[in-house]
ROZA-381093 format. One record per atom (N, C-alpha, C, O): x, y, z. Coordinates in pm, whole numbers, padded with zeros to 5 digits, always signed. Example, Ala and Ser with C-alpha at 12.3 -4.5 7.8 and 13.67 -1.06 7.14 Angstrom:
2
+01319-00569+00780/+01230-00450+00780/+01320-00330+00780/+01424-00332+00846/+01285-00225+00708/+01367-00106+00714/+01290+00003+00787/+01341+00114+00804/
This chain:
315
+00083-00121+00000/+00000+00000+00000/+00086+00125+00000/+00055+00222-00070/+00195+00124+00080/+00277+00244+00087/+00341+00276-00048/+00360+00394-00080/+00374+00173-00127/+00430+00197-00259/+00328+00263-00351/+00360+00353-00428/+00204+00216-00342/+00098+00275-00425/+00074+00420-00385/+00056+00505-00472/+00073+00448-00256/+00054+00586-00210/+00169+00676-00254/+00148+00792-00289/+00291+00621-00251/+00406+00699-00297/+00393+00729-00445/+00420+00842-00488/+00353+00630-00524/+00335+00653-00668/+00223+00754-00693/+00230+00835-00784/+00118+00746-00609/+00010+00843-00622/+00060+00983-00591/+00021+01080-00656/+00147+00995-00490/+00205+01124-00456/+00288+01180-00570/+00281+01299-00602/+00368+01093-00634/+00447+01135-00750/+00353+01179-00862/+00380+01277-00932/+00243+01106-00879/+00145+01141-00982/+00083+01278-00959/+00063+01354-01053/+00053+01309-00833/-00003+01440-00801/+00097+01551-00832/+00062+01654-00888/+00224+01528-00795/+00327+01628-00824/+00344+01645-00975/+00365+01756-01024/+00335+01535-01048/+00357+01540-01193/+00237+01597-01268/+00253+01642-01382/+00119+01595-01208/-00004+01626-01283/-00004+01763-01350/-00045+01769-01467/+00037+01873-01286/+00037+02002-01359/+00135+02002-01476/+00105+02060-01581/+00250+01938-01459/+00350+01935-01567/+00298+01852-01683/+00309+01893-01799/+00240+01736-01654/+00186+01651-01760/+00067+01718-01828/+00049+01705-01949/-00015+01789-01750/-00128+01862-01808/-00078+01966-01908/-00129+01975-02019/+00022+02043-01867/+00078+02145-01958/+00139+02082-02082/+00126+02135-02192/+00206+01968-02064/+00270+01901-02177/+00167+01851-02277/+00190+01858-02398/+00054+01802-02228/-00050+01748-02316/-00130+01861-02382/-00158+01856-02502/-00167+01961-02304/-00257+02067-02354/-00181+02177-02426/-00230+02233-02525/-00060+02210-02377/+00019+02318-02436/+00158+02268-02476/+00258+02320-02426/+00166+02169-02563/+00297+02110-02596/+00395+02210-02659/+00516+02195-02644/+00342+02311-02728/+00429+02407-02795/+00508+02494-02696/+00604+02560-02735/+00467+02494-02570/+00537+02578-02472/+00658+02508-02413/+00731+02567-02333/+00682+02382-02451/+00793+02306-02393/+00918+02315-02481/+00971+02215-02529/+00962+02438-02501/+01088+02460-02570/+01204+02424-02478/+01194+02439-02356/+01315+02376-02537/+01432+02343-02456/+01511+02466-02415/+01594+02460-02325/+01484+02579-02481/+01557+02701-02446/+01528+02741-02303/+01413+02737-02259/+01632+02779-02230/+01617+02804-02086/+01525+02922-02058/+01466+02928-01950/+01511+03019-02151/+01431+03138-02124/+01316+03155-02221/+01263+03265-02236/+01275+03047-02289/+01168+03059-02387/+01063+02949-02375/+00990+02924-02470/+01055+02885-02262/+00954+02780-02251/+00963+02701-02123/+01038+02735-02032/+00884+02595-02117/+00870+02514-01995/+00949+02385-01999/+00921+02293-01922/+01046+02376-02087/+01124+02253-02096/+01188+02214-01964/+01204+02095-01935/+01224+02313-01883/+01284+02285-01752/+01191+02208-01659/+01238+02140-01568/+01059+02218-01681/+00964+02143-01598/+00992+01993-01607/+00987+01921-01507/+01020+01947-01728/+01041+01803-01749/+01165+01754-01675/+01164+01646-01616/+01271+01834-01679/+01393+01794-01611/+01374+01797-01459/+01428+01712-01388/+01298+01894-01410/+01268+01898-01267/+01187+01776-01226/+01209+01720-01119/+01093+01735-01311/+01012+01617-01282/+01098+01491-01276/+01076+01404-01192/+01196+01482-01365/+01288+01367-01362/+01364+01364-01230/+01382+01258-01171/+01408+01481-01182/+01475+01488-01053/+01384+01437-00941/+01426+01358-00857/+01260+01484-00941/+01165+01445-00836/+01141+01295-00838/+01148+01229-00734/+01115+01240-00956/+01089+01096-00967/+01211+01016-00924/+01199+00918-00850/+01330+01058-00969/+01452+00984-00935/+01477+00981-00785/+01528+00882-00733/+01441+01089-00716/+01467+01095-00572/+01359+01027-00488/+01385+00986-00375/+01238+01014-00543/+01128+00958-00463/+01105+00809-00487/+01065+00737-00395/+01129+00762-00609/+01103+00621-00640/+01188+00531-00551/+01310+00549-00539/+01123+00435-00489/+01195+00339-00405/+01205+00378-00259/+01259+00301-00179/+01154+00496-00223/+01160+00535-00082/+01071+00446+00004/+00967+00398-00041/+01113+00423+00125/+01035+00342+00220/+00966+00432+00322/+00969+00405+00442/+00905+00537+00272/+00836+00632+00359/+00687+00627+00327/+00647+00628+00210/+00606+00621+00431/+00461+00608+00414/+00398+00745+00393/+00422+00838+00470/+00318+00755+00287/+00236+00874+00264/+00091+00833+00286/+00043+00739+00223/+00023+00902+00374/-00114+00863+00408/-00212+00914+00302/-00181+01003+00224/-00331+00854+00303/-00436+00898+00209/-00477+01042+00239/-00508+01118+00147/-00477+01079+00367/-00511+01217+00404/-00411+01316+00343/-00451+01422+00295/-00282+01282+00344/-00181+01369+00285/-00200+01381+00134/-00185+01489+00077/-00233+01270+00069/-00258+01273-00075/-00375+01366-00107/-00367+01448-00199/-00484+01353-00031/-00602+01437-00055/-00570+01583-00031/-00618+01671-00102/-00487+01610+00070/-00452+01749+00103/-00371+01815-00008/-00378+01937-00024/-00294+01737-00085/-00209+01793-00190/-00286+01820-00319/-00244+01902-00400/-00399+01751-00338/-00473+01763-00464/-00520+01905-00493/-00506+01950-00607/-00576+01980-00395/-00618+02117-00426/-00506+02206-00478/-00530+02293-00562/-00385+02186-00430/-00273+02267-00477/-00237+02231-00621/-00196+02318-00698/-00252+02104-00657/-00231+02065-00797/-00338+02129-00886/-00308+02176-00996/-00461+02131-00837/-00571+02192-00913/-00546+02342-00930/-00569+02396-01038/-00500+02409-00826/-00470+02552-00835/-00360+02580-00936/-00367+02677-01012/-00258+02494-00938/-00147+02512-01033/-00195+02491-01177/-00158+02566-01267/-00278+02389-01197/-00335+02365-01330/-00424+02484-01370/-00425+02525-01486/-00498+02537-01275/-00584+02653-01303/-00501+02772-01348/-00540+02845-01439/-00386+02793-01283/-00296+02901-01324/-00255+02883-01470/-00256+02979-01547/-00219+02760-01508/-00176+02734-01646/-00289+02761-01745/-00264+02809-01855/-00412+02729-01705/-00528+02754-01792/-00557+02902-01802/-00580+02954-01911/-00556+02972-01688/-00588+03115-01686/-00489+03198-01767/-00522+03306-01815/-00367+03146-01782/-00269+03217-01865/-00321+03237-02007/-00293+03338-02071/-00398+03140-02054/-00449+03146-02191/-00575+03232-02201/-00623+03258-02311/-00628+03277-02089/-00751+03357-02089/-00729+03493-02024/-00814+03542-01950/-00615+03554-02053/-00592+03692-02009/-00485+03710-01904/-00432+03820-01891/-00452+03606-01828/-00353+03622-01721/-00215+03651-01777/-00140+03731-01720/-00180+03587-01889/-00048+03613-01949/-00037+03758-01995/+00067+03822-01979/-00145+03811-02053/-00144+03951-02096/-00128+04043-01976/-00058+04144-01984/-00193+04009-01865/-00180+04090-01744/-00035+04091-01695/+00017+04196-01655/+00029+03974-01697/+00169+03965-01654/+00258+04047-01747/+00348+04117-01701/+00233+04038-01879/+00311+04115-01975/+00294+04265-01951/+00391+04340-01955/+00172+04307-01928/+00146+04450-01905/+00207+04500-01774/+00243+04617-01762/+00218+04410-01676/+00275+04452-01547/+00425+04474-01553/+00482+04536-01464/+00489+04425-01660/+00635+04439-01672/+00677+04585-01669/+00780+04620-01612/+00598+04670-01731/+00632+04813-01737/+00636+04875-01599/+00720+04961-01572/+00546+04833-01511/+00538+04891-01376/+00657+04851-01290/+00690+04920-01194/+00722+04741-01322/+00836+04693-01244/+00970+04721-01314/+01074+04671-01272/+00964+04800-01419/+01085+04837-01492/+01159+04715-01546/+01282+04708-01541/+01082+04619-01595/+01140+04496-01652/+01200+04527-01789/+01139+04599-01868/+01318+04473-01815/+01387+04499-01941/+01353+04395-02048/+01335+04429-02165/+01345+04270-02009/+01310+04163-02103/+01178+04099-02059/+01175+04024-01961/+01071+04129-02131/+00939+04089-02083/+00915+03939-02095/+00837+03883-02017/+00980+03872-02190/+00952+03729-02205/+01016+03649-02091/+00959+03551-02043/+01135+03690-02048/+01193+03627-01929/+01104+03652-01808/+01089+03565-01723/+01046+03770-01801/+00953+03805-01694/+00831+03713-01694/+00786+03668-01589/+00779+03685-01812/+00660+03600-01824/+00689+03457-01780/+00616+03400-01700/+00798+03400-01833/+00830+03262-01799/+00873+03249-01653/+00858+03143-01592/+00927+03357-01599/+00967+03357-01458/+00853+03311-01369/+00875+03230-01278/+00732+03359-01393/+00620+03327-01304/+00576+03183-01317/+00527+03125-01220/+00592+03124-01434/+00563+02981-01448/+00654+02900-01356/+00609+02806-01289/+00782+02936-01353/+00877+02862-01270/+00857+02891-01122/+00876+02802-01039/+00818+03013-01088/+00788+03044-00948/+00670+02962-00899/+00676+02902-00791/+00563+02960-00977/+00442+02886-00939/+00471+02737-00926/+00426+02673-00831/+00546+02682-01022/+00575+02538-01017/+00667+02505-00900/+00654+02399-00838/+00760+02593-00870/+00847+02573-00754/+00766+02569-00625/+00783+02481-00542/+00677+02666-00610/+00594+02674-00490/+00504+02552-00477/+00484+02500-00367/+00448+02507-00590/+00360+02390-00584/+00435+02265-00539/+00390+02194-00449/+00550+02238-00602/+00623+02116-00567/+00674+02122-00424/+00672+02021-00354/+00720+02239-00380/+00763+02254-00241/+00647+02229-00146/+00663+02164-00043/+00530+02279-00180/+00412+02260-00095/+00373+02113-00089/+00345+02061+00019/+00370+02047-00205/+00334+01905-00209/+00433+01821-00129/+00393+01733-00052/+00561+01847-00147/+00663+01772-00073/+00653+01797+00077/+00676+01707+00157/+00620+01920+00115/+00604+01952+00258/+00485+01877+00317/+00492+01829+00430/+00376+01867+00240/+00259+01791+00287/+00296+01644+00304/+00253+01580+00401/+00373+01590+00212/+00408+01447+00217/+00514+01416+00322/+00505+01314+00391/+00615+01502+00334/+00731+01468+00416/+00766+01573+00522/+00865+01559+00593/+00683+01677+00532/+00714+01791+00620/+00851+01848+00583/+00886+01851+00466/+00926+01893+00680/+01054+01958+00647/+01160+01858+00601/+01267+01898+00555/+01131+01729+00614/+01229+01628+00571/+01251+01628+00421/+01349+01572+00372/+01160+01691+00347/+01174+01691+00201/+01305+01758+00159/+01358+01729+00051/+01357+01847+00243/+01480+01918+00209/+01596+01819+00194/+01687+01843+00115/+01591+01709+00270/+01694+01607+00257/+01650+01490+00168/+01733+01413+00119/+01519+01476+00149/+01469+01363+00071/+01469+01393-00079/+01520+01314-00158/+01412+01507-00118/+01395+01537-00261/+01410+01685-00290/+01315+01750-00332/+01530+01741-00268/+01547+01885-00288/+01580+01925-00432/+01561+02041-00468/+01629+01833-00515/+01686+01871-00644/+01584+01936-00738/+01615+02036-00802/+01462+01880-00745/+01360+01934-00835/+01323+02077-00802/+01332+02164-00889/+01281+02105-00677/+01248+02244-00641/+01366+02339-00656/+01348+02453-00698/+01486+02293-00623/+01602+02380-00636/+01632+02409-00782/+01669+02522-00817/+01617+02309-00869/+01636+02333-01012/+01536+02437-01063/+01573+02529-01135/+01410+02422-01026/+01307+02517-01070/+01330+02654-01008/+01319+02756-01077/+01361+02657-00879/+01386+02785-00813/+01509+02854-00870/+01509+02975-00888/+01614+02776-00898/+01733+02834-00959/+01703+02891-01097/+01753+02997-01133/+01621+02821-01173/+01581+02871-01305/+01502+03001-01291/+01518+03092-01372/+01416+03008-01189/+01339+03131-01165/+01432+03248-01130/+01411+03360-01175/+01533+03221-01050/+01630+03325-01015/+01703+03376-01139/+01718+03497-01157/+01747+03284-01224/+01818+03323-01346/+01726+03403-01437/+01769+03503-01495/+01601+03361-01451/+01507+03435-01533/+01482+03576-01477/+01468+03671-01554/+01478+03589-01346/+01459+03721-01286/+01580+03811-01312/+01565+03930-01340/+01700+03754-01303/+01821+03831-01334/+01820+03875-01480/+01855+03989-01511/+01778+03784-01568/+01774+03817-01710/+01668+03923-01739/+01684+04007-01827/+01558+03918-01664/+01450+04014-01686/+01488+04155-01641/+01456+04253-01709/+01557+04165-01529/+01591+04296-01474/+01731+04344-01512/+01755+04465-01517/+01822+04251-01540/+01961+04288-01574/+02004+04215-01701/+02090+04128-01694/+01946+04249-01815/+01975+04174-01937/+02111+04209-01996/+02176+04306-01958/+02150+04126-02090/+02272+04147-02168/+02394+04157-02076/+02421+04063-02001/+02467+04268-02080/+02588+04277-01999/+02574+04373-01882/+02674+04422-01830/+02450+04401-01841/+02428+04499-01735/+02463+04445-01597/+02478+04522-01502/+02476+04312-01585/+02513+04253-01457/+02661+04216-01464/+02697+04105-01504/+02746+04310-01425/+02890+04301-01443/+02956+04174-01392/+03029+04110-01466/+02932+04134-01266/+03000+04015-01212/+02978+03888-01294/+03070+03808-01311/+02856+03870-01345/+02828+03751-01425/+02887+03762-01566/+02915+03661-01630/+02904+03885-01612/+02959+03908-01746/+03111+03901-01746/+03173+03892-01853/+03172+03905-01629/+03318+03917-01618/+03393+03805-01688/+03495+03829-01752/+03343+03682-01677/+03416+03567-01732/+03395+03549-01881/+03467+03472-01945/+03297+03620-01939/+03262+03597-02079/+03377+03623-02175/+03400+03540-02262/+03453+03735-02163/+03564+03757-02258/+03665+03643-02259/+03722+03614-02364/+03690+03580-02145/+03785+03468-02141/+03731+03348-02218/+03806+03280-02288/+03600+03323-02206/+03539+03213-02282/+03541+03244-02431/+03562+03154-02513/+03519+03370-02466/+03521+03410-02606/+03661+03392-02665/+03675+03341-02777/+03765+03433-02591/+03902+03417-02639/+03937+03269-02655/+04006+03231-02749/+03891+03186-02562/+03914+03041-02574/+03850+02986-02699/+03907+02902-02768/+03730+03034-02729/+03660+02988-02849/+03734+03030-02976/+03745+02951-03070/+03784+03153-02979/+03860+03200-03096/+03983+03111-03117/+04017+03078-03230/+04048+03075-03009/+04165+02986-03017/+04127+02850-03074/+04199+02795-03157/+04014+02795-03030/+03969+02664-03079/+03934+02670-03227/+03969+02579-03303/+03866+02776-03269/+03832+02791-03410/+03958+02795-03496/+03963+02736-03604/+04060+02863-03445/+04187+02872-03518/+04258+02737-03522/+04309+02696-03626/+04260+02667-03408/+04328+02537-03400/+04265+02437-03496/+04336+02363-03563/+04132+02436-03504/+04063+02341-03591/+04045+02393-03733/+03984+02327-03817/+04097+02511-03759/+04098+02570-03894/+03957+02572-03955/+03936+02529-04068/+03861+02622-03877/+03723+02627-03924/+03693+02755-04001/+03592+02764-04070/+03779+02854-03989/+03757+02982-04053/+03840+03088-03984/+03938+03058-03915/+03801+03212-04004/+03871+03324-03941/+03789+03373-03823/+03670+03401-03837/+03853+03384-03707/+03783+03430-03585/+03872+03526-03509/+03989+03498-03483/+03816+03639-03474/+03884+03736-03387/+03785+03780-03281/+03665+03759-03294/+03836+03842-03175/+03749+03881-03064/+03791+04014-03006/+03909+04050-03007/+03693+04085-02955/+03718+04206-02877/+03616+04209-02763/+03496+04225-02785/+03666+04193-02642/+03580+04182-02524/+03485+04064-02543/+03529+03950-02551/+03354+04092-02549/+03256+03984-02562/+03201+03972-02704/+03096+03912-02725/+03271+04030-02801/+03226+04028-02940/+03319+03941-03023/+03441+03955-03016/+03261+03849-03101/+03337+03764-03191/+03307+03802-03336/+03192+03825-03373/+03411+03808-03415/+03399+03835-03559/+03437+03706-03632/+03551+03660-03625/+03339+03648-03701/+03359+03519-03766/+03344+03532-03917/+03257+03604-03966/+03429+03461-03989/+03420+03456-04135/+03443+03312-04177/+03551+03257-04156/+03341+03252-04237/+03351+03112-04275/+03300+03084-04414/+03309+03169-04502/+03248+02965-04434/+03206+02918-04568/+03088+02996-04625/+03072+03002-04747/+03007+03056-04540/+02886+03122-04586/+02885+03272-04559/+02780+03335-04554/+03004+03329-04540/+03014+03471-04519/+03055+03506-04377/+03107+03423-04303/+03029+03630-04341/+03072+03681-04211/+02955+03694-04115/+02840+03709-04155/+02987+03686-03988/+02886+03702-03884/+02952+03756-03758/+03063+03716-03722/+02884+03847-03693/+02933+03905-03569/+02844+03856-03456/+02722+03872-03461/+02905+03797-03354/+02831+03745-03238/+02871+03822-03114/+02989+03834-03083/+02773+03873-03044/+02797+03937-02915/+02747+03844-02806/+02630+03808-02801/+02837+03806-02719/+02807+03701-02620/+02781+03765-02484/+02863+03842-02432/+02666+03732-02427/+02632+03779-02293/+02630+03660-02198/+02632+03545-02242/+02625+03686-02069/+02645+03578-01971/+02547+03462-01982/+02588+03348-01960/+02419+03483-02016/+02334+03364-02031/+02376+03278-02150/+02379+03155-02140/+02410+03344-02262/+02452+03269-02380/+02584+03198-02358/+02611+03096-02421/+02667+03252-02270/+02795+03188-02239/+02779+03071-02143/+02876+03000-02115/+02657+03051-02092/+02632+02938-02002/+02661+02966-01856/+02668+02872-01776/+02677+03093-01820/+02702+03125-01678/+02583+03082-01593/+02599+03041-01479/+02463+03093-01650/+02345+03050-01575/+02351+02902-01541/+02302+02860-01436/+02411+02821-01630/+02418+02677-01603/+02512+02647-01487/+02490+02551-01413/+02616+02729-01469/+02706+02710-01356/+02633+02738-01225/+02651+02668-01126/+02549+02842-01226/+02471+02876-01106/+02373+02764-01074/+02363+02721-00959/+02300+02716-01175/+02203+02610-01153/+02273+02481-01111/+02226+02411-01021/+02386+02450-01175/+02463+02333-01134/+02502+02342-00987/+02487+02244-00913/+02550+02458-00944/+02596+02474-00806/+02482+02450-00708/+02501+02387-00604/+02362+02500-00741/+02247+02483-00653/+02204+02336-00647/+02185+02281-00539/+02189+02274-00764/+02142+02136-00768/+02245+02041-00708/+02210+01953-00630/+02371+02058-00746/+02476+01968-00697/+02495+01986-00547/+02520+01888-00475/+02484+02110-00499/+02496+02134-00356/+02388+02060-00278/+02416+01999-00175/+02265+02065-00328/+02154+01994-00262/+02173+01843-00272/+02147+01770-00176/+02219+01797-00386/+02240+01654-00409/+02348+01599-00315/+02329+01494-00254/+02460+01670-00304/+02569+01625-00219/+02534+01635-00071/+02581+01556+00010/+02451+01733-00038/+02412+01751+00102/+02342+01627+00156/+02360+01592+00273/+02263+01560+00073/+02186+01445+00120/+02265+01314+00113/+02222+01213+00168/+02381+01317+00046/+02459+01195+00033/+02547+01174+00156/+02610+01267+00205/+02550+01052+00203/+02628+01018+00321/+02768+00975+00279/+02803+00857+00282/+02848+01075+00241/+02986+01049+00200/+03076+01151+00269/+03027+01256+00311/+03204+01124+00281/+03295+01216+00348/+03296+01355+00282/+03274+01369+00162/+03320+01456+00365/+03314+01594+00316/+03416+01621+00207/+03388+01695+00112/+03535+01562+00218/+03637+01590+00117/+03597+01531-00019/+03631+01588-00123/+03527+01419-00018/+03480+01362-00144/+03370+01450-00205/+03363+01465-00327/+03284+01507-00119/+03183+01599-00170/+03248+01719-00238/+03204+01763-00345/+03354+01771-00176/+03424+01887-00234/+03485+01852-00369/+03480+01931-00463/+03544+01732-00377/+03605+01689-00503/+03500+01679-00614/+03521+01729-00724/+03387+01615-00583/+03281+01602-00682/+03230+01739-00726/+03206+01762-00845/+03212+01828-00630/+03157+01961-00662/+03251+02036-00756/+03207+02093-00855/+03381+02036-00725/+03479+02107-00807/+03491+02044-00946/+03498+02115-01046/+03493+01911-00950/+03498+01843-01080/+03377+01880-01166/+03389+01900-01287/+03261+01889-01102/+03141+01927-01176/+03147+02068-01228/+03100+02096-01339/+03206+02159-01150/+03223+02298-01196/+03310+02300-01321/+03276+02365-01420/+03424+02229-01315/+03513+02224-01431/+03442+02162-01552/+03456+02210-01664/+03366+02055-01527/+03292+01992-01636/+03190+02085-01698/+03174+02088-01820/+03120+02162-01614/+03020+02256-01663/+03085+02366-01745/+03030+02409-01846/+03202+02413-01702/+03275+02515-01779/+03313+02459-01916/+03300+02528-02017/+03362+02334-01919/+03398+02271-02046/+03275+02259-02137/+03285+02283-02257/+03161+02222-02080/+03037+02214-02157/+03003+02351-02216/+02958+02360-02331/+03023+02457-02138/+02995+02592-02188/+03090+02631-02300/+03049+02697-02396/+03216+02591-02289/+03312+02618-02397/+03267+02546-02525/+03271+02602-02634/+03223+02420-02509/+03174+02344-02624/+03051+02411-02683/+03032+02412-02805/+02966+02467-02596/+02845+02534-02642/+02880+02653-02730/+02826+02666-02840/+02968+02740-02685/+03007+02857-02764/+03075+02814-02893/+03054+02874-02998/+03158+02710-02884/+03226+02658-03002/+03124+02606-03104/+03139+02628-03224/+03021+02536-03056/+02921+02483-03148/+02844+02595-03217/+02808+02583-03335/+02817+02704-03145/+02750+02819-03205/+02837+02883-03313/+02787+02924-03417/+02967+02891-03287/+03060+02945-03386/+03069+02853-03507/+03067+02899-03621/+03078+02723-03481/+03083+02624-03591/+02960+02637-03679/+02971+02630-03802/+02844+02655-03618/+02719+02666-03695/+02723+02787-03788/+02678+02780-03902/+02778+02899-03736/+02789+03019-03820/+02895+03005-03927/+02879+03059-04037/+03003+02933-03897/+03114+02919-03991/+03089+02814-04098/+03131+02831-04212/+03021+02705-04061/+03010+02590-04150/+02868+02557-04197/+02852+02479-04290/+02766+02614-04133/+02629+02577-04169/+02555+02693-04232/+02508+02682-04346/+02543+02803-04161/+02469+02918-04214/+02500+03044-04134/+02533+03038-04015/+02489+03157-04201/+02496+03286-04134/+02359+03353-04131/+02347+03469-04092/+02257+03279-04172/+02120+03332-04164/+02082+03351-04018/+02087+03257-03939/+02044+03472-03982/+02022+03507-03841/+01910+03424-03779/+01922+03382-03664/+01802+03401-03854/+01689+03327-03798/+01724+03181-03773/+01693+03127-03667/+01789+03117-03870/+01828+02978-03851/+01931+02963-03739/+01925+02869-03660/+02025+03057-03733/+02125+03053-03627/+02059+03070-03490/+02097+03004-03394/+01962+03160-03481/+01894+03184-03353/+01817+03061-03308/+01811+03033-03188/+01759+02987-03402/+01689+02864-03366/+01785+02763-03305/+01752+02696-03206/+01903+02752-03363/+02004+02662-03308/+02053+02712-03172/+02071+02634-03078/+02073+02841-03163/+02122+02902-03038/+02026+02880-02923/+02068+02862-02808/+01895+02881-02953/+01794+02873-02847/+01793+02739-02775/+01745+02730-02662/+01847+02633-02839/+01844+02500-02777/+01982+02443-02750/+01995+02343-02679/+02087+02504-02805/+02221+02445-02797/+02268+02427-02653/+02330+02326-02620/+02238+02524-02566/+02287+02517-02429/+02226+02403-02350/+02298+02326-02287/+02093+02393-02353/+02025+02291-02273/+02051+02151-02327/+02054+02055-02250/+02069+02138-02461/+02099+02008-02519/+02229+01953-02462/+02244+01832-02447/+02323+02042-02431/+02452+02000-02378/+02451+01995-02225/+02498+01897-02166/+02398+02099-02161/+02412+02111-02016/+02330+02009-01939/+02383+01943-01849/+02202+01996-01972/+02116+01909-01891/+02155+01761-01899/+02158+01695-01795/+02186+01707-02018/+02238+01569-02019/+02368+01556-01940/+02388+01456-01871/+02456+01656-01950/+02580+01651-01873/+02550+01645-01723/+02613+01569-01651/+02455+01726-01678/+02420+01728-01536/+02370+01593-01491/+02411+01543-01386/+02280+01531-01569/+02226+01400-01532/+02336+01293-01534/+02343+01209-01443/+02419+01296-01636/+02526+01196-01646/+02623+01208-01530/+02666+01108-01472/+02658+01331-01494/+02752+01351-01384/+02692+01304-01251/+02760+01237-01173/+02566+01338-01227/+02500+01292-01104/+02492+01139-01100/+02512+01078-00995/+02463+01079-01215/+02455+00933-01222/+02591+00870-01194/+02599+00769-01124/+02697+00929-01248/+02831+00877-01224/+02867+00885-01075/+02926+00791-01020/+02833+00996-01011/+02860+01010-00868/+02787+00901-00790/+02844+00840-00700/+02660+00878-00824/+02581+00775-00755/+02643+00637-00775/+02657+00560-00679/+02681+00606-00900/+02740+00475-00929/+02873+00455-00857/+02899+00349-00801/+02957+00558-00859/+03088+00549-00793/+03071+00529-00643/+03138+00444-00583/+02983+00606-00583/+02965+00597-00438/+02894+00468-00398/+02924+00411-00293/+02801+00421-00480/+02734+00294-00450/+02834+00178-00455/+02833+00090-00369/+02921+00181-00556/+03023+00077-00567/+03121+00084-00450/+03164-00018-00399/+03155+00206-00409/+03248+00223-00297/+03187+00170-00167/+03255+00104-00088/+03058+00200-00147/+02992+00153-00025/+02980+00001-00023/+02997-00062+00082/+02950-00059-00139/+02943-00205-00146/+03078-00269-00114/+03085-00371-00045/+03184-00207-00163/+03318-00258-00136/+03352-00247+00011/+03412-00338+00068/+03313-00134+00074/+03338-00116+00217/+03260-00218+00298/+03310-00273+00396/+03134-00242+00257/+03050-00338+00329/+03107-00479+00318/+03108-00554+00415/+03154-00513+00197/+03209-00648+00179/+03338-00666+00257/+03363-00774+00311/+03420-00561+00265/+03544-00569+00341/+03518-00578+00491/+03584-00654+00562/+03420-00501+00539/+03389-00504+00682/+03322-00635+00722/+03328-00676+00838/+03256-00700+00624/+03187-00825+00656/+03273-00948+00637/+03230-01059+00671/+03392-00931+00583/+03480-01048+00560/+03539-01096+00691/+03567-01017+00782/+03559-01225+00700/+03616-01285+00823/+03760-01324+00797/+03785-01404+00707/+03855-01271+00872/+03995-01305+00848/+04021-01452+00874/+03964-01514+00964/+04111-01508+00791/+04146-01649+00807/+04231-01672+00933/+04311-01587+00973/+04211-01788+00994/+04289-01825+01113/+04408-01906+01068/+04392-02019+01021/+04530-01850+01081/+04651-01916+01033/+04715-02006+01139/+04821-02063+01116/+04651-02019+01251/+04713-02100+01359/+04700-02248+01327/+04746-02332+01404/
């Protein structure tokens, strides 16, 4: 019975996301600031952390969570009947610079609040150690969207600081692989390839700085719940940071390659740009987390087998 109740709890948490996916599939773009694709990855985190738990969820708790799922679904429906226009119009009153990031921000805020509420009903404050990755991923995405809405392009200096170094690295890679002519000045790249010239201005979201922030939040929560030595947690965290930076370098390189070898048409390039980051970052995040789990599971099994072995009597 407890397994069925747990699956029912997962179903309640998933219901607004699945509803949106079925009714509004066009809104599930993979681009981090142009759709609800992040909902699916957050759901994967929730399912991965909850499946197999030996914690009882009562029928009363399940019933208590249903109204919040209904309210979240209602929000998604009301967006199509004037609520989205209201949110867009409110951007002017808050001095929002990028209105679309502002609009998607509220979707992630609402979904974060719903999943946190449902988990609190099921597990009380223990959810912070049981299943934090999904809400933190959504909340981190909401924070990034808010930064992009209020401080777009290069207006947020600290986050923009590392971009010229990534741009220079990309110019070096283009030269090494002889893909074309590439030069850089600050955060601007000048590219000349098979289909003509193109100038790319790179800002911190396009450089993948947002992915480093989200990685730090999710990985921090993930490592917090793992029962492993602190020094091993630090090693995993730092390795993940380096891996995420490498993924971002590959992302910028792929955007340059597309302009140099595929097309300089702005619309086609923008379509590729809108999904290139998440196609690389999110699989990397899942693979890295899976590797950490596999390594630590194997290590624990080895420790258990060693501690359970009986030394031979040589007498």
